[in-house]
N, C-alpha and C positions, 0 to 999 in steps of 0.2 A: 611584568606580567601581573596583572590583577586578577583573582578569582572572584566569580559573582556565583555566589552558591545561595542566597537568600531566594525565597519564593513566597508568595507572588509579590510583585510589585504595586505599590498603591496604584488606585485608579486614576486615571489623568483628571487635572484639575475642572471643574465644572461639571463631571460627568458622574452617574449616579455607578454603583458596584455593577459590573455585567452580570446579569442574571441568568445570562446562559453559560458563562464559565463557572459560576455557583453550581447550578444545574449539571454541569460535565464533571466537576468536582465530587460533587454527591455520585453521581453513577459510576464512574471510572477511579474514582479516589484519587489522593493528591499527586501530584508529579514525584518522579524519580530522578535522582541526581545519577548522571553517567557512572558516577563512582560507587552506585549502588548494583552496578551490573553483576556483580560476583554473587549478590543474594539473591538474583532471580534464577541462578542454575538450579538444574534439577538432579534429585537422587532418584536411583533407578524405582522406587517405591512409587515417586509421583511421576516418573517419566512413564510408565506402562500406560496410565489412564491417559495421558495427553497425547500421547503417539500412538496406542496400540488400540484405541477405542474401534477404528474403522475394521482391521482384521479380525478382530473379536466379534464385531456385531455381524460380520457377513455369515458368522455360524447360524443365525437366525433367519437367513433367506437363500443361502449359497445352495443348500441340497434343493430347496423349493424351486428354484430358479432352474435346475437342471431337470427336476422331475414335471414340469410344466412342458417342455419340450417333449419328454416321453412318452405322458399320457396324452398329448394331443395326436400322438400317432397311433398309439396302441396302448390299451389297458395292460397286456402283458410285458409291456418294456418297462413299467415302473420300476420293476426289482432291478433294472439294469442300473440303477442309479448307485447301487453299492459298489460296483466294480469301476465305475466312473469316479466316484469319490475316492477312491483307494490310488488312482491315477492322479487325481488332484492333489490329494494328500502328500505324495510322492513329490509332485513337482513344487508344493509349497516347501518341503523340507529341502529342496534343492536350493531354492530361491534363498531361503532363510541363512544356509550354510553359506551359500556365495555373499549375501548382504553382511554378513558377520566380518567377514574379510574386507569388505569394501569400507566397513565404517572405522576399521583399524587403519587402512591405509590412508583414508581420505577423512580427516578428523574436522572438516569444515562444512558448512552448509552448502548445499546444492546438489548433492548426490549425483543423479545420473548425468545432469547438466556438467557437472565440475570433471566427472570422470572421464566423459567423451571428449569433454576440450582438451584435455591434458594429453590425451591417448589416440583420440580418432579424428580431431580437426574440429573447424567451428560448425560446419553443416551438420554433421552428427549429433554434436552437442546440442545445437538449436532444436534438431526433429526432437531429441530428448527432453528438452525442455518446454517445448510446445506440447509435447503429448502429455508430460505432466500437469501442466497448468490446465489443460483441458479436463483431464481427469481428477483433478482436485476440484474443479468447479462441479462435474456431474456427483462427485462422492457427496457434497453436503445436499445436492438436489434429492439424489435417490436415498439417501440416509435417512432425510429428514422425513420424506414422504412414506420410506417404509416405517418408521418410528411411529408416524401418525396412524399408518395402517393397523399397528399394534394395538392403537387406543381403539379406532373404529371397529376392530373385530371383537372387543371387550364392549363396547358401547355403540353400537351399528346406528344409532340416533343421530350420532354427531358426523357421519359421514358426509351429508352436505356442507359441513363446515371446514374439510380437508385442508382445502387450500389457505385459508385465513389462519388455521392452526398451523400450518407448515411455516406461514411466512411469520407467524409470532416465534415460531420455535428458532428459525433462524436469527431473528432479532436478538432473544435471549442469549445464543451463542455468542453473536458478534460483541454483546455487552460484557460477556463474562471474559471473553478473550482481548477485549480492550483493556481490562482491567491488569492483565498482565500474564505471562507464562505461568509462574509459580501458582498464582492465584486461581487459574484455570485448573491446574494439575490438583491442587487442593478441594477446588469444589466438585470435579468430576471423580475424584477417587473411590468415594464411597460407592456411588450406583455403580462404577465400573466393578469394583470388586465383588459387591453385592449379585450382579449378573452373573458373574464367572462362578460364585459359589451355588447360586439358584439353578445355573444350568447343569453343573456338575450333580446337584442333588437330582434333578430330573433324569439325566443320564444314566447314573448310576441306581437310581430308583427303579427307572424303566428296564434296565438290562437286569437287574437283580430279578426283577418280575418274570422276565422271560426265560431266564436261565433256570428258574424255580419251576419252569411249566406252567405258568398263569398269565401268560403275556395278554394285557388287553388289548381289545379291538377299539382303535380310534373311530370316533365319529365324525363323519365329513358332511357339512351341511353346506349344501350348493356347491358340489362339485362343478369342476370345469368341464366343459365337454371332452368326451374320449373319443381317439379317432378308431378306424379301424385298419390302417394301413400297416404295411411290413415293418419289421426293426432292421433299417439299413445301415451300412457304414456312415453315411453322411449325419443320418439321425444322430446316431451315437456322438459324432463330432459336434453336432450343435447343441446336445446336452452338455458334453464337456466343456465348450465354450461359454455356455451360460451358467453351469457350476462354477467355473474359474472365477466367478467373484470372489470367491474365499481369499484369492491372494492380494485382492485391493487393500492398499494402506501398508504393505509390508515396508514399501520404499521410504515411507515418511520418517523414520528414524536415522536413515541415512542423509535425508534433507537436513536433519535437526540436530548433529551430531554436536555442535557448537553450545547447544541449550544444556548440555549434561554436566555435571560436575565432573572434576578430575579425579582418574584418568578417564578423559572422554570417551576415546575410542574403546577402552575396556569394558566401561560401564554399558554402552552403546550395545556393542556386541551382547554383553550378558542380558540386556532387556530384549534384544532380538531372539535369543534362544529360549527366553520364558514365554515371550509370544507365540514363537512357533509352537511350542509343546502344548500349551493351552488351545490355541487354535484348531491343532490338527486333533487332537483328542475329542475335544468338544464337536468338531465338524463330523468326524467318523461316528460318534456316538449320535447324533440327529440323523444321518443316515441310515444307520443300523436300526434305529428305532421305527425311523418311518417305514423301511421294507418291513419289519416284522408285525408291527402294528397295524399295517395296509392304511396308513395316512396317506392322502392324496391331496392334490392341490384344489384350494376351493376359491370361490369367487367372493366370498364373504370374511373369512377367517383365515389366520395363516397356518402353515403347516406345523409351527412349534406350537401353537396354540391347540390344536388337535391332538400332539403327543404330550403336552403338559395336562390337558384334561383328562386324558386317557391313563396316565402315570398318578396324577392327584385327582380321582375322580370326586363328584359332589358327595357331600355327606361322609367322608372319610376324614380320618384326623389331619391328613395332610392337603386338605382341599384348599386350605389357605395358599399352598405354594402356588396354585394355579394361578391366583392373581397375582403373587409376586413375580412369577415367571413373566406374566404379561407385561406388567409394570415396569419391571426393570428390563424388558427387552425394548419397550417404547423407550426407555431413557438411553441404553446402549446405542440404540438406533439414531437417535438423535446426536448423541453425543460422538457418535462414529464420524459426523461430520468435523468434529474437533481436530481430528489428524489434517484435514485439508487447512483448517485454520493454522496448523503449525508449519505446513509444508508450503502453501501457495505463497504468503508472504516472505519468508526466506528465500524461496526461488525466484522471486520476483526481485527481491532486494541484490541478490547474486547478479542476476541479467540487468538491473539498471548500474550496478559496478561497474559491470563491463560493457555498457553501453549500449545495451540492445533493447533496454525498456526506459520508459520515463524515468527520470532521475528521481522525482518524488517519492519511488516506491524503496529509496533506500535510507528514507529520514525515520529515526527511531520517534515515535510517539512520546507523550508523558509518561507512559509506565514502563517506556523500555521495551516497546512492541512494533512492529512495523505496520502502524495503524492504518495506512494509505492501503497496503495490499488487503488487511482484513476487512475494510469497507467495501473494496472493490469487489472480493470475492463473494461477499455476502449480497451485493447488489445483482450480479452476475447469477449466481444460484436462486435468488429469488426471481428473477425474470424467468428462468428455466421452470420453475415450480409453477409458476402463472400460466407459461403457455403450453405446458401439459397437463395441467390441472391437478398436479400431486398425483400422477399416475405411475406408481412404481414400475409396472408392466411397461409402457411407452419409453420411461427415462431409462430403465435396465440395457434396453437393445443399443444405447449409447455407449455404455459402460465397457470396460476393461481393455478397449484397443488401445488407448494411452496407456495404461499401465504395462499392459505387456511390452509395448514399443520401448519404455523407457527401460524396462527390466533389461531387455535384449542388449540395448545400446550400453547400459552400463557393464553389464558381465563381459561384453565383447573388449570395452575398454579396459577392464581390469585384467584380461588374458594379456593383451600388450603390455599394461604396466607390468606385470611380474614377468614377462619377457625382457622387457628394458631392463629392470634392476637387477634380476638373477640371483636373488638373495639364496640363503640354504633353505633348501624345500619349495623352491618355485615351480617346480613341476609339479608337484602336488596341489598347491594352491591354483596353478593356472588351470590345470585339471578340473578342479571344481567349477572355478567361474566359466572355464568353458563349455563344461555339462550344462550348466547353468543358462548360459547364452543361447547355446542351440536347441534346448528344451523350450525356452521362451521365444525364441524366435520362431520356431514351428507352431507354437501355439496362438502367436500374434497371427501369423496368416491363417490358422484354422479360425481363428475369432474372426478376422475381417471376411473370409469367405461365408463364414455361417451366418453373420448378423447384418451384413453389407446391405441387403433390400431391406430389412427389418429396421434401420436407421442408423447403423455403424456407416453409412456412407456421408453422413453429416460431419462426422469426426474427423472422417479421412479426406475433406474437405477443409475442414477448420483448421487441421494442423499446417498444410503448407500455406494457408494464408497468415496465419500467426507467424509462420518462419519469415515470409515475406516482410511483415510489419517490421520483425527484429530487425533484418537487414535496412529496411526504411529508416528507423529510428537510429541505429548505429552511424548510418551515412549521414544521417542531420549532425548528430553529435561529433563525428570527426572535422566534417566541415566546419562546425562553430569553433572547434578546438583550433583547427590549422588558422582559420581566420583571426582570432585573439593571439594566437602565437606569433603569425606574420605581421599583424598590426603592431607589435610591440616596436618593432624596426622603425616603422613607419611614425608613429608617435615620438621615439628617439631622436629621429633625423628631421623630425619638423623644425622650422625656425621658433625662435622665442615666440611664445601665446600671447596674442593681444585679445582685448575684451572690449568690447561697445555695449554700452547699457542702455536698454530701453524701457521707460516705466510706462506700463499701461494705467490709464486712469480712469475707472469706471464711474467713482463716485468721492466725494470729498467727506472723509472720515478717519477714524483714528487708524484705520489698517494703512491709507493712503500716507498719513504723517510717518508712520513707522517705515514704510516702503522708501520714502524720500529720504529719511536718515541713513537707512542701510545703501541705497544708491549713493549718498555723498561718502559711506565709508568705503565703498570700492572704487568710487570713481571720480570724486571730489564733485565738482559742479560740472563734469562733463559727461553728462548723459543726456538723454533725449527724454521727452515727456510727451504721449498723445494720448489722445481723447477722440473717440469716434463716437459722434453723437448718436441718440437713438431716441424711439419715442418717448420715451420716458426720462431722458436725460435731464439733468439740473443745466439750465441754461446758464446760471451765475458761476460755473464751477472755474471759467477760465481767469476770471479776477481774482477769485479765493485762491486758486492755485498759484498765483504772481505773488499775491501777499503773503503767501507760505513760503514760498523761494525765494522772493525777491528778484524776480524774473532771470534767476539763474538756478535753472534753465527757464526759458519759457514754455507754455502748454501748447503743443501742436494740435490745431484741428484737424483730423483727416475724416474725410468725407467717404461714406461706404457706398459704392454703387451695385455690389451683388453680396451685401452681406456684412456686418461688423467684423466677424471673425476673418473672411477674406480681405477687407481692407487692412486690418492688422499685418496680416502677412503678406500682403502685397508691400507693405511699407516695409516690412524686415527684408525682401527680397530685394531692396534697392540697397541694403549695405553689404559690404564686403565680408564673406564668412568661409570658412572651410576648417581644415583640420587643425589648425594654430590660430585661426581667425575666429573667435567666439563672439558671438551676440546674444547677452544676457537680457532674457524678456522676464522683467520685474511684474508679477501679478498679484497687486494688494487684494485681498476678501475680509469684510468684516462679517461677522456673524452675531446673531442675536442669542444664539443657544448651540451648543456643540452638537451639532447633527449633521450625519451624512447626507441624509435626504435634502437638509438645506443646502448643503454643497453643491450636490447635484442639481437642484433647483436654479442654482444661478447659472443659467444658461450660456451666457457669454464666455463667463471666467471660465467655465467648466469646459465647454467646447474650445475654446481657445488653447486650454493645456494638453488636451488630446491632439488637436491637430499640430502645435507647434513640435510634439514628440517626434513627428515625422519630418521635419525641417532640418536638412544639414546644417551643421554648426550652431543651432540656437539651443541656448541652455535655459530651462524655465526654472526660474526663481518664484516661489507662491510665500507670501507673506500673510498669513491668516492671524486675526486678530477677534478675539471675543468681545462684543459691545461694552464700552466704557460710558461712564458718565460723562457730559462735556466739561474739559477743562481737567480730566483725570490724567491723561496722558502726559508723560514727560520722557523725553529722550533717553535710550540707554546710553552707557558710556563706552562699553566695551564690546566686541563680536569676537567670540570663540569659535573658530572653524575646525571641523571634524569632517575628514573623506572617509567615508564607510567605503571598505574595501573588501573584496571577496576572494582574491589573488593578486598575481604581480603581472597580471595579463595586461592587453590592451587597453579594454575598457577602464581598469582602475586607472592606469597610467596615464590616462586622458583628462578623466577627471583631477587626478593630482595635479597635471598640467593646468588645467582650469584654474584650481584653487591659486595656485602662483599668482596666475593675473588679480586675484583680489589684494593684494598684499597686506592681508589680516596677519598682525605679527604672532599669534597664535592659532599656529596651523598645523594639524597633524592627522596623519592618516590613523584610520581605527578599524579593527578587525576582531570579531568576535569568535572565539576558538569554542569549540562543542567538547573537544578533549585536548590533552597535554601533547598528543602527536599532531595534530590540526595545528597548535600555536608553534611548534617548533618547526613544521613546514614552512608556514607564512614567514617566520623569522628569519629562516636561512634564504627563502626565495627573495625577501627583500633586500636582505644585506648583499646578494648577488649584483643586484641593478644600483647603477649609481644615481639613487633618488635622494634630492636634498631635504625633502620631507620626513620627518622622524615618525615610525611608526609604533603605535599603541597597541598592545594587545591585551584583550580582557576574556577571561574563561567564562563561558555560560554551559554550566554542566546539565541545564535541564534542556538543552537543545533548542530553545526559544528566545529568538532574537530580540522579541518585543520587550520583556521585561528587564533583560540587563541594559538594552539600549535607553529604555527609559530612566532607570536608575543613573547611569551615567550622565545622561543630559541635567537631570536634575541635581547633581551636584555641582553642575555649571550655574544653571538659573537659580540657585538657590540666593546669588546675588542679585538682588533686584534691578542692578544697573547692568547686568550682564545678559548678552542673548546670545544663544547656540545656533550656529550656521550650519547644519547638516548637508553636506554635499554628498550626491548618492548617482554612481554609474548606473545606468539603467540601459540593458539589454533590449533592443527593439526587433520584434518579429512579427511577421505578417501571417494571418490566417492560421491553418492548425498547428503550425510549428510553436505557438504560444502555450499548447498544451502540453508540450515536452520540458516546460522550464517551471521551475518553482517562480511563484507570483511574489516574489521577495520584494521588489519596488513596489507594487500596489500594497502590500502588507504594511510597508514603513510610513508611505504616505496617509494610510488611514490610521495608523496609528498616532502620528504627529500633528496631524492637521489642525488638532484644537489643542496641542501642547502648549502653554504659555510661554511666550519669550523663546519658541525655537521659529526658526526659518529653515524651508527645506527647498534644496536645490536640487534639480534634476538633470543628469549629463547624459543625453541619450547617446549610445551607440549602436547605429544600425548594422544589423546583420542579414538582411531579408535579400 
């Protein structure tokens, strides 16, 4: 087994350095090796700003959310926010205690999904996963919009640009998170801890003034309309449901326990305890000051802004703290979205591992983060911000349903967990989780009832739709896995493979000469050559081809009735082909320069390759050559064959069977492993099968197939007389099913089409 650890590979010959790649390196940094994973783990000091910014930020708007409901009904109801806040704080304490047990029992990513899957079954776990995914998307949208509201409170003139500012904030968060978990923790630590200090200064300063008998009266510019109705039980329930946003984000630590330094469970539980203490004290402090200072919801400024201005009045020595609170509130509200940037990608990766989500989400990016999940989260949150015009009030109605659903399922699963294990003290632990589950379950029903008509109905529809998608994705992957396993027997039982070679001749050039050489390497003189004349075809191509091959073989002229591509396919249909009867279509292509646009512009060859992928029994061999001066071409002396495999399934074994028909002496299967466990797995699988083709395993620590593959092939083509023949099994799907699979084959084709001395062969395996 060979290790591949250098990075990056040199650019392919004839190409300028990739400017996009250089820009990518500048923005997100150098790629990290998989062996550096330990270095990305978080201490408690860095984990708090990474995972706890969401629940900490809710201090800035949770009290106001509940008070908006109360004031809209009656001015006298505003004071009821304090007892409601006590109830919410008690609920937060229960949830924190419950999750402290959860993170010590389940020290992996996945949170409510993993707990529910292990203890309640598939459907409840998918309900929890769908609820959390929806909540994570809403968290980004709400947090960023609320952060921009803090800025527009300070500078009302920029209010008209709030959507653009919100989208810019999402973009910045995305970029920081793509740089890595540890990097985002370092970047967010200063503003998070500064916010906590500033808020404690405001709360302690405000309470101190009130206790001393000089409690200031808050100024409320443009207050919201005050109702004249009665204070009913339903009103209090609605206010409680709105204020319960204070609990959002608590579950994120349980979704990211694997990001902590060892002992993971203990460190995650300690971080949760610190988070709970800070959140409860600040939330109750803001609610107390809102009542004592007579702060009220405003159409133009936030409740925290009113309290901060009353605590730090203009002209006083502490006046600068008002601006500090506003700026840091903006920062923490925007950074609150970072909780989702940690939770969403990890949960999506766990779902992908269980085949309920597209497998692309399990891929680690260059910086050892789940970059696909980060980008999708940013896109969906940006769409919500745009649709709802960055309006916090409109977005907040969609909030909370998902997170409380996940709370309930997680705690119910933990009760089952303790009952099954019956360890010492299990009754006490089960009681804590049971109280948490019952409480959050009741709150979930109350939230749905209170906010259904205001927008929560969209979430209650989105969650079942997502669950349906999970099952459809899972059914597809199980079907593919079954067919690949079942196909192994068919490939093994097939008679010895045969191969007929057909050379497609478009023009007389260096690519044709190399294609003729390759055809003779794999078939001797026993191959066919065909030409389909077009409007601009070379009328003298046949005699020149005869001179090249000495009429062994001759060039057959095939006339097109319904298009040149159809004529080639009709010709191939006349040849016997099947599971072990291959027809190799060799397509030479000469390019003036290495340009993908030029490759697509060659309409006949490009269309022919696309169409042949769907033809049973046909293998497509591309022989690309960059233009050379006349007389410069000389035939290679050796062809080295490598079959790229991704496992010991039917598609790979069929490609290996095809490679045997070529009778090239130096033929091996080649696998690129992203870690040592994957390398051991493929070697074990390969030994279990009676395969005559030896397997070579290369480790690619950077999880990118491109650079290790280029380095490997260039070791072969360093010999000017050698050609590397790359055979690649290609799974063929139709319609939306293509979106559920990594486009590995397309990536390799793009990578190798202009690589000198490389011939690329696709062996399609149809699963449609």
